[in-house]
N, CA, C and O atoms as a Tinker XYZ file with bonds, in Angstrom:
   504  protein
     1  N     88.089000   84.031000  -34.953000    73     2
     2  CA    89.224000   84.065000  -34.202000    64     1     3
     3  C     89.038000   82.826000  -33.070000    63     2     4     5
     4  O     89.909000   81.973000  -32.907000    81     3
     5  N     87.908000   82.851000  -32.395000    73     3     6
     6  CA    87.473000   81.887000  -31.520000    64     5     7
     7  C     88.033000   80.427000  -31.661000    63     6     8     9
     8  O     88.684000   79.750000  -30.866000    81     7
     9  N     87.563000   80.151000  -32.952000    73     7    10
    10  CA    87.977000   78.667000  -33.383000    64     9    11
    11  C     89.375000   78.366000  -33.484000    63    10    12    13
    12  O     89.809000   77.234000  -33.268000    81    11
    13  N     90.180000   79.456000  -33.844000    73    11    14
    14  CA    91.603000   79.371000  -34.003000    64    13    15
    15  C     92.196000   79.412000  -32.811000    63    14    16    17
    16  O     93.221000   78.748000  -32.656000    81    15
    17  N     91.676000   80.195000  -31.740000    73    15    18
    18  CA    92.211000   80.266000  -30.431000    64    17    19
    19  C     92.107000   78.696000  -29.633000    63    18    20    21
    20  O     93.050000   78.210000  -29.008000    81    19
    21  N     90.917000   78.114000  -29.782000    73    19    22
    22  CA    90.637000   76.867000  -29.471000    64    21    23
    23  C     91.636000   75.972000  -30.154000    63    22    24    25
    24  O     92.440000   75.374000  -29.440000    81    23
    25  N     91.670000   75.827000  -31.350000    73    23    26
    26  CA    92.809000   74.972000  -31.898000    64    25    27
    27  C     94.169000   75.114000  -31.587000    63    26    28    29
    28  O     94.872000   74.105000  -31.644000    81    27
    29  N     94.708000   76.290000  -31.237000    73    27    30
    30  CA    95.922000   76.428000  -30.813000    64    29    31
    31  C     96.017000   76.138000  -29.204000    63    30    32    33
    32  O     97.103000   75.977000  -28.647000    81    31
    33  N     94.856000   76.091000  -28.569000    73    31    34
    34  CA    95.055000   75.791000  -27.016000    64    33    35
    35  C     95.185000   77.083000  -26.239000    63    34    36    37
    36  O     95.597000   77.045000  -25.080000    81    35
    37  N     94.820000   78.344000  -26.880000    73    35    38
    38  CA    94.916000   79.461000  -26.102000    64    37    39
    39  C     93.628000   79.808000  -25.327000    63    38    40    41
    40  O     93.553000   80.707000  -24.489000    81    39
    41  N     92.521000   78.908000  -25.742000    73    39    42
    42  CA    91.305000   78.939000  -24.896000    64    41    43
    43  C     91.110000   77.420000  -24.441000    63    42    44    45
    44  O     91.369000   76.494000  -25.209000    81    43
    45  N     90.692000   77.246000  -23.296000    73    43    46
    46  CA    90.333000   76.045000  -22.997000    64    45    47
    47  C     88.927000   75.468000  -23.645000    63    46    48    49
    48  O     87.934000   76.160000  -23.870000    81    47
    49  N     89.056000   74.049000  -23.898000    73    47    50
    50  CA    88.192000   73.652000  -24.650000    64    49    51
    51  C     86.593000   73.683000  -23.980000    63    50    52    53
    52  O     85.578000   73.628000  -24.674000    81    51
    53  N     86.605000   73.765000  -22.757000    73    51    54
    54  CA    85.428000   74.187000  -21.965000    64    53    55
    55  C     84.665000   75.309000  -22.572000    63    54    56    57
    56  O     83.506000   75.316000  -22.988000    81    55
    57  N     85.597000   76.306000  -22.536000    73    55    58
    58  CA    85.102000   77.731000  -22.844000    64    57    59
    59  C     84.583000   77.776000  -24.281000    63    58    60    61
    60  O     83.622000   78.457000  -24.640000    81    59
    61  N     85.326000   76.974000  -25.075000    73    59    62
    62  CA    84.762000   76.602000  -26.572000    64    61    63
    63  C     83.375000   76.111000  -26.594000    63    62    64    65
    64  O     82.461000   76.628000  -27.236000    81    63
    65  N     83.287000   75.008000  -25.799000    73    63    66
    66  CA    82.051000   74.238000  -25.843000    64    65    67
    67  C     80.765000   75.252000  -25.252000    63    66    68    69
    68  O     79.639000   75.286000  -25.748000    81    67
    69  N     81.138000   75.898000  -24.303000    73    67    70
    70  CA    80.257000   76.782000  -23.778000    64    69    71
    71  C     79.712000   77.869000  -24.832000    63    70    72    73
    72  O     78.535000   78.153000  -25.055000    81    71
    73  N     80.829000   78.383000  -25.400000    73    71    74
    74  CA    80.540000   79.529000  -26.486000    64    73    75
    75  C     79.693000   78.791000  -27.563000    63    74    76    77
    76  O     78.675000   79.401000  -27.889000    81    75
    77  N     79.909000   77.603000  -28.179000    73    75    78
    78  CA    79.386000   76.782000  -28.988000    64    77    79
    79  C     77.718000   76.720000  -28.641000    63    78    80    81
    80  O     76.780000   77.142000  -29.317000    81    79
    81  N     77.717000   76.085000  -27.432000    73    79    82
    82  CA    76.233000   75.953000  -26.966000    64    81    83
    83  C     75.371000   76.836000  -26.759000    63    82    84    85
    84  O     74.164000   76.615000  -26.656000    81    83
    85  N     76.112000   78.320000  -26.651000    73    83    86
    86  CA    75.296000   79.319000  -26.561000    64    85    87
    87  C     74.815000   80.097000  -27.932000    63    86    88    89
    88  O     74.085000   81.088000  -27.965000    81    87
    89  N     75.325000   79.497000  -28.915000    73    87    90
    90  CA    74.879000   79.981000  -30.243000    64    89    91
    91  C     73.487000   79.449000  -30.479000    63    90    92    93
    92  O     73.047000   78.473000  -29.871000    81    91
    93  N     72.801000   80.138000  -31.399000    73    91    94
    94  CA    71.651000   79.565000  -32.101000    64    93    95
    95  C     71.817000   78.215000  -32.942000    63    94    96    97
    96  O     72.925000   78.083000  -33.462000    81    95
    97  N     71.062000   77.381000  -33.118000    73    95    98
    98  CA    71.267000   76.260000  -34.124000    64    97    99
    99  C     71.753000   76.552000  -35.413000    63    98   100   101
   100  O     72.581000   75.853000  -35.998000    81    99
   101  N     71.277000   77.509000  -35.828000    73    99   102
   102  CA    71.814000   78.024000  -37.257000    64   101   103
   103  C     73.220000   78.304000  -37.237000    63   102   104   105
   104  O     74.052000   77.758000  -37.962000    81   103
   105  N     73.503000   79.408000  -36.149000    73   103   106
   106  CA    75.010000   79.815000  -35.935000    64   105   107
   107  C     75.903000   78.474000  -35.667000    63   106   108   109
   108  O     77.065000   78.465000  -36.073000    81   107
   109  N     75.391000   77.395000  -35.019000    73   107   110
   110  CA    76.101000   76.294000  -34.634000    64   109   111
   111  C     76.458000   75.551000  -36.070000    63   110   112   113
   112  O     77.568000   75.051000  -36.252000    81   111
   113  N     75.675000   75.533000  -36.823000    73   111   114
   114  CA    75.661000   74.823000  -38.108000    64   113   115
   115  C     76.742000   75.802000  -39.093000    63   114   116   117
   116  O     77.471000   75.242000  -39.912000    81   115
   117  N     76.757000   77.009000  -38.955000    73   115   118
   118  CA    77.679000   77.770000  -39.724000    64   117   119
   119  C     79.044000   77.632000  -39.217000    63   118   120   121
   120  O     80.064000   77.697000  -39.904000    81   119
   121  N     78.960000   77.398000  -37.705000    73   119   122
   122  CA    80.358000   77.214000  -36.988000    64   121   123
   123  C     80.997000   75.955000  -37.628000    63   122   124   125
   124  O     82.143000   75.815000  -38.056000    81   123
   125  N     79.943000   75.051000  -37.583000    73   123   126
   126  CA    80.644000   73.582000  -38.082000    64   125   127
   127  C     81.027000   73.582000  -39.571000    63   126   128   129
   128  O     81.985000   72.938000  -40.000000    81   127
   129  N     80.282000   74.287000  -40.278000    73   127   130
   130  CA    80.683000   74.497000  -41.701000    64   129   131
   131  C     82.073000   75.216000  -41.830000    63   130   132   133
   132  O     82.889000   74.747000  -42.623000    81   131
   133  N     82.368000   76.275000  -41.127000    73   131   134
   134  CA    83.356000   77.084000  -40.970000    64   133   135
   135  C     84.505000   75.988000  -40.505000    63   134   136   137
   136  O     85.613000   75.933000  -41.038000    81   135
   137  N     84.157000   75.300000  -39.648000    73   135   138
   138  CA    85.359000   74.587000  -39.092000    64   137   139
   139  C     85.963000   73.420000  -40.139000    63   138   140   141
   140  O     87.142000   73.081000  -40.237000    81   139
   141  N     84.875000   72.933000  -40.853000    73   139   142
   142  CA    85.174000   71.919000  -41.911000    64   141   143
   143  C     86.137000   72.724000  -43.058000    63   142   144   145
   144  O     87.169000   72.219000  -43.500000    81   143
   145  N     85.712000   73.847000  -43.402000    73   143   146
   146  CA    86.708000   74.494000  -44.303000    64   145   147
   147  C     88.149000   74.824000  -43.672000    63   146   148   149
   148  O     89.123000   74.779000  -44.424000    81   147
   149  N     88.325000   75.165000  -42.274000    73   147   150
   150  CA    89.613000   75.369000  -41.744000    64   149   151
   151  C     90.314000   74.161000  -41.588000    63   150   152   153
   152  O     91.545000   74.190000  -41.600000    81   151
   153  N     89.603000   72.920000  -41.418000    73   151   154
   154  CA    90.212000   71.489000  -41.518000    64   153   155
   155  C     90.898000   71.243000  -42.704000    63   154   156   157
   156  O     91.980000   70.656000  -42.710000    81   155
   157  N     90.288000   71.695000  -43.813000    73   155   158
   158  CA    90.503000   71.499000  -45.339000    64   157   159
   159  C     92.022000   72.251000  -45.421000    63   158   160   161
   160  O     93.122000   71.751000  -45.655000    81   159
   161  N     91.680000   73.508000  -45.162000    73   159   162
   162  CA    92.898000   74.610000  -45.452000    64   161   163
   163  C     93.926000   74.193000  -44.728000    63   162   164   165
   164  O     95.009000   74.281000  -45.307000    81   163
   165  N     93.946000   73.648000  -43.349000    73   163   166
   166  CA    95.165000   73.049000  -42.602000    64   165   167
   167  C     95.654000   71.925000  -42.995000    63   166   168   169
   168  O     96.693000   71.479000  -42.508000    81   167
   169  N     94.900000   71.240000  -44.038000    73   167   170
   170  CA    95.366000   69.933000  -44.806000    64   169   171
   171  C     95.118000   68.949000  -43.854000    63   170   172   173
   172  O     96.133000   68.315000  -43.569000    81   171
   173  N     93.927000   68.546000  -43.162000    73   171   174
   174  CA    93.618000   67.517000  -42.224000    64   173   175
   175  C     93.884000   66.379000  -43.141000    63   174   176   177
   176  O     93.949000   66.458000  -44.368000    81   175
   177  N     94.022000   65.378000  -42.460000    73   175   178
   178  CA    94.188000   63.852000  -43.309000    64   177   179
   179  C     93.586000   62.835000  -42.523000    63   178   180   181
   180  O     93.457000   62.929000  -41.303000    81   179
   181  N     93.203000   61.826000  -43.226000    73   179   182
   182  CA    92.439000   60.741000  -42.720000    64   181   183
   183  C     93.085000   60.268000  -41.440000    63   182   184   185
   184  O     92.505000   60.133000  -40.362000    81   183
   185  N     94.409000   60.023000  -41.705000    73   183   186
   186  CA    95.208000   59.380000  -40.377000    64   185   187
   187  C     95.351000   60.322000  -39.164000    63   186   188   189
   188  O     95.960000   60.062000  -38.126000    81   187
   189  N     94.642000   61.544000  -39.486000    73   187   190
   190  CA    94.450000   62.322000  -38.086000    64   189   191
   191  C     93.041000   61.926000  -37.188000    63   190   192   193
   192  O     92.743000   62.269000  -36.044000    81   191
   193  N     92.434000   61.224000  -37.984000    73   191   194
   194  CA    91.084000   60.855000  -37.299000    64   193   195
   195  C     91.236000   60.350000  -35.897000    63   194   196   197
   196  O     90.801000   60.953000  -34.917000    81   195
   197  N     91.849000   59.261000  -35.858000    73   195   198
   198  CA    91.925000   58.331000  -34.344000    64   197   199
   199  C     92.498000   59.375000  -33.403000    63   198   200   201
   200  O     91.860000   59.469000  -32.354000    81   199
   201  N     93.482000   60.134000  -33.512000    73   199   202
   202  CA    93.884000   61.184000  -32.561000    64   201   203
   203  C     92.914000   62.098000  -32.383000    63   202   204   205
   204  O     92.839000   62.465000  -31.211000    81   203
   205  N     92.120000   62.616000  -33.139000    73   203   206
   206  CA    91.124000   63.560000  -33.131000    64   205   207
   207  C     90.005000   62.956000  -32.394000    63   206   208   209
   208  O     89.459000   63.634000  -31.523000    81   207
   209  N     89.623000   61.833000  -32.625000    73   207   210
   210  CA    88.587000   61.280000  -31.676000    64   209   211
   211  C     88.872000   60.995000  -30.315000    63   210   212   213
   212  O     87.999000   61.039000  -29.449000    81   211
   213  N     90.121000   60.690000  -30.076000    73   211   214
   214  CA    90.766000   60.491000  -28.726000    64   213   215
   215  C     90.803000   61.874000  -28.183000    63   214   216   217
   216  O     90.221000   62.027000  -27.109000    81   215
   217  N     91.423000   62.996000  -28.763000    73   215   218
   218  CA    91.512000   64.344000  -28.148000    64   217   219
   219  C     89.971000   64.885000  -27.808000    63   218   220   221
   220  O     89.662000   65.466000  -26.768000    81   219
   221  N     89.119000   64.586000  -28.853000    73   219   222
   222  CA    87.767000   65.297000  -28.480000    64   221   223
   223  C     86.932000   64.568000  -27.441000    63   222   224   225
   224  O     85.866000   65.059000  -27.069000    81   223
   225  N     87.323000   63.558000  -27.018000    73   223   226
   226  CA    86.851000   62.772000  -25.882000    64   225   227
   227  C     85.124000   62.226000  -26.094000    63   226   228   229
   228  O     84.343000   61.788000  -25.249000    81   227
   229  N     84.957000   62.440000  -27.431000    73   227   230
   230  CA    83.731000   61.560000  -27.916000    64   229   231
   231  C     84.099000   60.127000  -28.200000    63   230   232   233
   232  O     85.179000   59.728000  -28.636000    81   231
   233  N     82.862000   59.293000  -27.835000    73   231   234
   234  CA    83.016000   58.055000  -28.285000    64   233   235
   235  C     83.337000   57.707000  -29.665000    63   234   236   237
   236  O     82.667000   58.407000  -30.423000    81   235
   237  N     84.172000   56.824000  -30.341000    73   235   238
   238  CA    84.194000   56.482000  -31.405000    64   237   239
   239  C     83.064000   55.889000  -32.233000    63   238   240   241
   240  O     83.168000   55.797000  -33.456000    81   239
   241  N     81.880000   55.448000  -31.507000    73   239   242
   242  CA    80.885000   55.167000  -31.909000    64   241   243
   243  C     79.836000   56.226000  -31.975000    63   242   244   245
   244  O     78.757000   55.856000  -32.438000    81   243
   245  N     79.932000   57.368000  -31.633000    73   243   246
   246  CA    79.212000   58.472000  -31.705000    64   245   247
   247  C     79.036000   58.953000  -33.477000    63   246   248   249
   248  O     80.030000   58.968000  -34.203000    81   247
   249  N     77.963000   59.239000  -33.880000    73   247   250
   250  CA    77.934000   59.407000  -35.259000    64   249   251
   251  C     78.888000   60.533000  -35.748000    63   250   252   253
   252  O     79.287000   60.304000  -36.890000    81   251
   253  N     79.352000   61.653000  -35.224000    73   251   254
   254  CA    80.231000   62.504000  -36.057000    64   253   255
   255  C     81.702000   61.841000  -36.219000    63   254   256   257
   256  O     82.480000   62.017000  -37.156000    81   255
   257  N     81.880000   61.059000  -35.102000    73   255   258
   258  CA    83.285000   60.054000  -35.337000    64   257   259
   259  C     83.066000   59.154000  -36.289000    63   258   260   261
   260  O     83.955000   59.052000  -37.134000    81   259
   261  N     82.019000   58.392000  -36.400000    73   259   262
   262  CA    81.857000   57.397000  -37.393000    64   261   263
   263  C     81.855000   58.113000  -38.814000    63   262   264   265
   264  O     82.447000   57.617000  -39.773000    81   263
   265  N     81.114000   59.375000  -38.896000    73   263   266
   266  CA    81.087000   59.991000  -40.214000    64   265   267
   267  C     82.714000   60.311000  -40.569000    63   266   268   269
   268  O     83.161000   60.105000  -41.697000    81   267
   269  N     83.505000   60.817000  -39.511000    73   267   270
   270  CA    84.653000   61.275000  -39.874000    64   269   271
   271  C     85.581000   60.132000  -40.109000    63   270   272   273
   272  O     86.517000   60.234000  -40.902000    81   271
   273  N     85.368000   59.183000  -39.519000    73   271   274
   274  CA    86.255000   57.821000  -39.914000    64   273   275
   275  C     86.101000   57.247000  -41.337000    63   274   276   277
   276  O     86.903000   56.431000  -41.792000    81   275
   277  N     85.039000   57.709000  -42.015000    73   275   278
   278  CA    84.638000   57.479000  -43.278000    64   277   279
   279  C     84.935000   58.710000  -44.222000    63   278   280   281
   280  O     84.588000   58.758000  -45.402000    81   279
   281  N     85.556000   59.606000  -43.612000    73   279   282
   282  CA    86.253000   60.837000  -44.311000    64   281   283
   283  C     84.884000   61.637000  -44.895000    63   282   284   285
   284  O     84.880000   62.151000  -46.014000    81   283
   285  N     83.874000   61.667000  -44.100000    73   283   286
   286  CA    82.441000   62.507000  -44.647000    64   285   287
   287  C     82.509000   63.649000  -43.425000    63   286   288   289
   288  O     82.837000   63.445000  -42.256000    81   287
   289  N     82.127000   64.829000  -44.004000    73   287   290
   290  CA    82.231000   65.866000  -43.585000    64   289   291
   291  C     80.888000   66.801000  -43.413000    63   290   292   293
   292  O     80.915000   68.006000  -43.164000    81   291
   293  N     79.956000   66.170000  -43.558000    73   291   294
   294  CA    78.568000   66.978000  -43.648000    64   293   295
   295  C     78.015000   67.208000  -42.207000    63   294   296   297
   296  O     76.818000   67.003000  -42.003000    81   295
   297  N     78.703000   67.558000  -41.360000    73   295   298
   298  CA    78.611000   67.625000  -39.856000    64   297   299
   299  C     77.400000   68.689000  -39.729000    63   298   300   301
   300  O     76.576000   68.589000  -38.821000    81   299
   301  N     77.356000   69.561000  -40.556000    73   299   302
   302  CA    76.176000   70.697000  -40.406000    64   301   303
   303  C     74.832000   70.038000  -40.591000    63   302   304   305
   304  O     73.765000   70.556000  -40.262000    81   303
   305  N     74.955000   69.024000  -41.066000    73   303   306
   306  CA    73.785000   68.448000  -41.332000    64   305   307
   307  C     73.230000   67.499000  -40.294000    63   306   308   309
   308  O     72.158000   66.912000  -40.440000    81   307
   309  N     73.910000   67.396000  -39.379000    73   307   310
   310  CA    73.427000   66.171000  -38.245000    64   309   311
   311  C     72.359000   66.748000  -37.358000    63   310   312   313
   312  O     72.163000   67.963000  -37.383000    81   311
   313  N     71.677000   65.984000  -36.600000    73   311   314
   314  CA    70.515000   66.423000  -35.747000    64   313   315
   315  C     71.181000   67.243000  -34.691000    63   314   316   317
   316  O     72.328000   67.048000  -34.289000    81   315
   317  N     70.362000   68.186000  -34.271000    73   315   318
   318  CA    70.721000   69.178000  -33.427000    64   317   319
   319  C     71.576000   68.621000  -32.135000    63   318   320   321
   320  O     72.552000   69.257000  -31.737000    81   319
   321  N     71.180000   67.467000  -31.536000    73   319   322
   322  CA    71.575000   66.714000  -30.379000    64   321   323
   323  C     73.164000   66.340000  -30.418000    63   322   324   325
   324  O     73.856000   66.177000  -29.413000    81   323
   325  N     73.647000   66.226000  -31.879000    73   323   326
   326  CA    75.047000   65.649000  -32.149000    64   325   327
   327  C     75.912000   66.753000  -32.587000    63   326   328   329
   328  O     77.046000   66.531000  -33.012000    81   327
   329  N     75.301000   68.216000  -32.477000    73   327   330
   330  CA    75.975000   69.385000  -32.982000    64   329   331
   331  C     77.322000   69.547000  -31.988000    63   330   332   333
   332  O     78.415000   69.839000  -32.473000    81   331
   333  N     77.146000   69.345000  -30.667000    73   331   334
   334  CA    78.346000   69.681000  -29.892000    64   333   335
   335  C     79.550000   68.530000  -29.974000    63   334   336   337
   336  O     80.741000   68.781000  -29.788000    81   335
   337  N     79.120000   67.501000  -30.222000    73   335   338
   338  CA    80.058000   66.168000  -30.362000    64   337   339
   339  C     80.844000   66.591000  -31.575000    63   338   340   341
   340  O     82.074000   66.561000  -31.528000    81   339
   341  N     80.146000   67.020000  -32.763000    73   339   342
   342  CA    80.804000   67.244000  -33.935000    64   341   343
   343  C     81.555000   68.437000  -33.804000    63   342   344   345
   344  O     82.539000   68.508000  -34.540000    81   343
   345  N     81.322000   69.444000  -33.008000    73   343   346
   346  CA    82.220000   70.630000  -32.514000    64   345   347
   347  C     83.213000   70.295000  -32.150000    63   346   348   349
   348  O     84.224000   70.662000  -32.749000    81   347
   349  N     83.291000   69.463000  -31.016000    73   347   350
   350  CA    84.546000   68.861000  -30.345000    64   349   351
   351  C     85.369000   68.209000  -31.048000    63   350   352   353
   352  O     86.586000   68.308000  -30.889000    81   351
   353  N     84.821000   67.458000  -31.915000    73   351   354
   354  CA    85.549000   66.568000  -32.750000    64   353   355
   355  C     86.431000   67.409000  -33.974000    63   354   356   357
   356  O     87.609000   67.196000  -34.261000    81   355
   357  N     85.673000   68.251000  -34.502000    73   355   358
   358  CA    86.292000   69.206000  -35.505000    64   357   359
   359  C     87.301000   70.139000  -34.965000    63   358   360   361
   360  O     88.226000   70.520000  -35.682000    81   359
   361  N     87.180000   70.519000  -33.769000    73   359   362
   362  CA    88.208000   71.428000  -33.245000    64   361   363
   363  C     89.423000   70.642000  -32.934000    63   362   364   365
   364  O     90.559000   71.112000  -33.008000    81   363
   365  N     89.108000   69.266000  -32.538000    73   363   366
   366  CA    90.456000   68.566000  -32.136000    64   365   367
   367  C     90.983000   68.224000  -33.441000    63   366   368   369
   368  O     92.212000   68.166000  -33.452000    81   367
   369  N     90.290000   67.929000  -34.775000    73   367   370
   370  CA    90.949000   67.728000  -35.995000    64   369   371
   371  C     91.608000   68.840000  -36.499000    63   370   372   373
   372  O     92.651000   68.699000  -37.138000    81   371
   373  N     91.043000   70.105000  -36.253000    73   371   374
   374  CA    91.577000   71.374000  -36.889000    64   373   375
   375  C     92.913000   71.547000  -35.807000    63   374   376   377
   376  O     93.951000   72.117000  -36.143000    81   375
   377  N     92.764000   71.155000  -34.921000    73   375   378
   378  CA    93.932000   71.537000  -33.867000    64   377   379
   379  C     95.173000   70.675000  -34.300000    63   378   380   381
   380  O     96.256000   71.252000  -34.387000    81   379
   381  N     95.097000   69.486000  -34.546000    73   379   382
   382  CA    95.876000   68.524000  -34.926000    64   381   383
   383  C     96.743000   69.055000  -36.341000    63   382   384   385
   384  O     97.965000   69.205000  -36.355000    81   383
   385  N     95.884000   69.289000  -37.449000    73   383   386
   386  CA    96.116000   69.423000  -38.655000    64   385   387
   387  C     96.975000   70.940000  -38.746000    63   386   388   389
   388  O     97.926000   71.210000  -39.478000    81   387
   389  N     96.344000   71.738000  -37.822000    73   387   390
   390  CA    96.967000   73.329000  -37.925000    64   389   391
   391  C     98.264000   73.230000  -37.127000    63   390   392   393
   392  O     99.222000   73.886000  -37.536000    81   391
   393  N     98.403000   72.451000  -35.988000    73   391   394
   394  CA    99.697000   72.309000  -35.283000    64   393   395
   395  C    100.561000   71.504000  -36.209000    63   394   396   397
   396  O    101.767000   71.677000  -36.030000    81   395
   397  N    100.266000   70.771000  -37.036000    73   395   398
   398  CA   101.406000   70.166000  -37.929000    64   397   399
   399  C    101.615000   71.270000  -39.122000    63   398   400   401
   400  O    102.736000   71.525000  -39.561000    81   399
   401  N    100.629000   71.788000  -39.517000    73   399   402
   402  CA   101.047000   72.941000  -40.532000    64   401   403
   403  C    101.852000   73.968000  -40.122000    63   402   404   405
   404  O    102.705000   74.437000  -40.875000    81   403
   405  N    101.652000   74.415000  -38.875000    73   403   406
   406  CA   102.452000   75.453000  -38.307000    64   405   407
   407  C    103.989000   74.979000  -37.955000    63   406   408   409
   408  O    104.977000   75.711000  -37.902000    81   407
   409  N    103.936000   73.765000  -37.762000    73   407   410
   410  CA   105.281000   73.181000  -37.279000    64   409   411
   411  C    106.271000   72.859000  -38.716000    63   410   412   413
   412  O    107.501000   72.908000  -38.703000    81   411
   413  N    105.630000   72.605000  -39.641000    73   411   414
   414  CA   106.125000   72.244000  -40.747000    64   413   415
   415  C    106.292000   73.411000  -41.885000    63   414   416   417
   416  O    107.316000   73.513000  -42.559000    81   415
   417  N    105.304000   74.166000  -41.998000    73   415   418
   418  CA   105.442000   75.400000  -42.860000    64   417   419
   419  C    105.631000   76.887000  -42.226000    63   418   420   421
   420  O    106.047000   77.883000  -42.819000    81   419
   421  N    105.226000   76.782000  -40.889000    73   419   422
   422  CA   105.439000   78.288000  -40.256000    64   421   423
   423  C    106.245000   78.345000  -39.097000    63   422   424   425
   424  O    106.077000   79.228000  -38.256000    81   423
   425  N    107.154000   77.420000  -38.985000    73   423   426
   426  CA   107.992000   77.117000  -37.823000    64   425   427
   427  C    108.904000   78.445000  -37.685000    63   426   428   429
   428  O    109.105000   78.933000  -36.573000    81   427
   429  N    109.418000   78.981000  -38.800000    73   427   430
   430  CA   110.263000   80.053000  -38.893000    64   429   431
   431  C    109.722000   81.458000  -38.985000    63   430   432   433
   432  O    110.435000   82.406000  -39.317000    81   431
   433  N    108.130000   81.595000  -38.611000    73   431   434
   434  CA   107.566000   82.617000  -38.579000    64   433   435
   435  C    106.699000   82.602000  -40.021000    63   434   436   437
   436  O    107.091000   81.937000  -40.980000    81   435
   437  N    105.366000   83.484000  -40.062000    73   435   438
   438  CA   104.804000   83.554000  -41.058000    64   437   439
   439  C    103.957000   84.836000  -40.896000    63   438   440   441
   440  O    103.888000   85.433000  -39.822000    81   439
   441  N    103.439000   85.152000  -41.805000    73   439   442
   442  CA   102.503000   86.173000  -41.905000    64   441   443
   443  C    100.984000   85.855000  -41.742000    63   442   444   445
   444  O    100.095000   86.633000  -42.089000    81   443
   445  N    100.806000   84.797000  -41.256000    73   443   446
   446  CA    99.453000   84.143000  -41.154000    64   445   447
   447  C     98.731000   84.783000  -39.677000    63   446   448   449
   448  O     98.889000   84.223000  -38.592000    81   447
   449  N     97.979000   85.960000  -39.846000    73   447   450
   450  CA    97.593000   86.386000  -38.666000    64   449   451
   451  C     96.931000   85.367000  -37.709000    63   450   452   453
   452  O     97.238000   85.367000  -36.517000    81   451
   453  N     96.102000   84.570000  -38.172000    73   451   454
   454  CA    95.711000   83.572000  -37.344000    64   453   455
   455  C     96.611000   82.619000  -36.519000    63   454   456   457
   456  O     96.172000   82.027000  -35.533000    81   455
   457  N     98.037000   82.478000  -37.008000    73   455   458
   458  CA    99.128000   81.767000  -36.366000    64   457   459
   459  C     99.954000   82.635000  -35.460000    63   458   460   461
   460  O    101.035000   82.282000  -34.988000    81   459
   461  N     99.285000   83.969000  -35.215000    73   459   462
   462  CA   100.188000   84.673000  -34.198000    64   461   463
   463  C     99.322000   85.224000  -33.213000    63   462   464   465
   464  O     99.567000   86.354000  -32.790000    81   463
   465  N     98.280000   84.545000  -32.759000    73   463   466
   466  CA    97.294000   85.062000  -31.966000    64   465   467
   467  C     98.031000   85.065000  -30.549000    63   466   468   469
   468  O     97.700000   85.960000  -29.772000    81   467
   469  N     98.757000   84.377000  -30.242000    73   467   470
   470  CA    99.376000   84.483000  -28.869000    64   469   471
   471  C    100.017000   85.581000  -28.609000    63   470   472   473
   472  O    100.359000   85.802000  -27.448000    81   471
   473  N    100.326000   86.537000  -29.688000    73   471   474
   474  CA   101.292000   87.528000  -29.491000    64   473   475
   475  C    100.051000   89.015000  -29.409000    63   474   476   477
   476  O    100.328000   90.167000  -29.074000    81   475
   477  N     98.791000   88.508000  -29.806000    73   475   478
   478  CA    97.902000   89.674000  -29.915000    64   477   479
   479  C     97.137000   89.801000  -28.040000    63   478   480   481
   480  O     97.184000   88.888000  -27.215000    81   479
   481  N     96.682000   90.797000  -27.882000    73   479   482
   482  CA    95.825000   90.941000  -26.636000    64   481   483
   483  C     94.588000   90.301000  -26.833000    63   482   484   485
   484  O     93.917000   90.507000  -27.844000    81   483
   485  N     94.196000   89.436000  -25.810000    73   483   486
   486  CA    92.927000   88.872000  -25.681000    64   485   487
   487  C     91.742000   89.726000  -25.375000    63   486   488   489
   488  O     91.975000   90.465000  -24.419000    81   487
   489  N     90.694000   89.847000  -25.815000    73   487   490
   490  CA    89.634000   90.836000  -25.300000    64   489   491
   491  C     89.146000   90.193000  -23.955000    63   490   492   493
   492  O     89.078000   88.973000  -23.802000    81   491
   493  N     88.827000   91.066000  -23.042000    73   491   494
   494  CA    88.229000   90.441000  -21.810000    64   493   495
   495  C     86.773000   90.282000  -22.068000    63   494   496   497
   496  O     86.105000   90.968000  -22.842000    81   495
   497  N     86.327000   89.218000  -21.270000    73   495   498
   498  CA    84.917000   89.002000  -21.369000    64   497   499
   499  C     84.063000   89.818000  -20.314000    63   498   500   501
   500  O     84.458000   90.091000  -19.181000    81   499
   501  N     82.995000   90.122000  -20.780000    73   499   502
   502  CA    82.362000   91.045000  -19.610000    64   501   503
   503  C     81.260000   90.497000  -19.348000    63   502   504
   504  O     80.526000   90.972000  -18.481000    81   503
């Protein structure tokens, strides 16, 4: 749910990065793997990459950006110090692809639970 909220702009990216960085390394890698699947399901395209890099705030020369430019998605195998950059980049890619999918295929409403998050109450953080 957090990944979808981040992609839809319902949570600030800083909150997402903080959440991600508080995960164990194994959980971070699992989150990246899930994001790759979400990007695929949302039909991310290679021509989304430049906007994703710009939106993520990472440099085009950082390893995750270079990998994505070559349309490689093995981000969950990066060294630990690159995981947050990969997370920011994949959230941006997912956001772009999912936004397009919602606009094109779900504009008149849909039954996708994850596209109707703004209508659901958000749990408070304790």
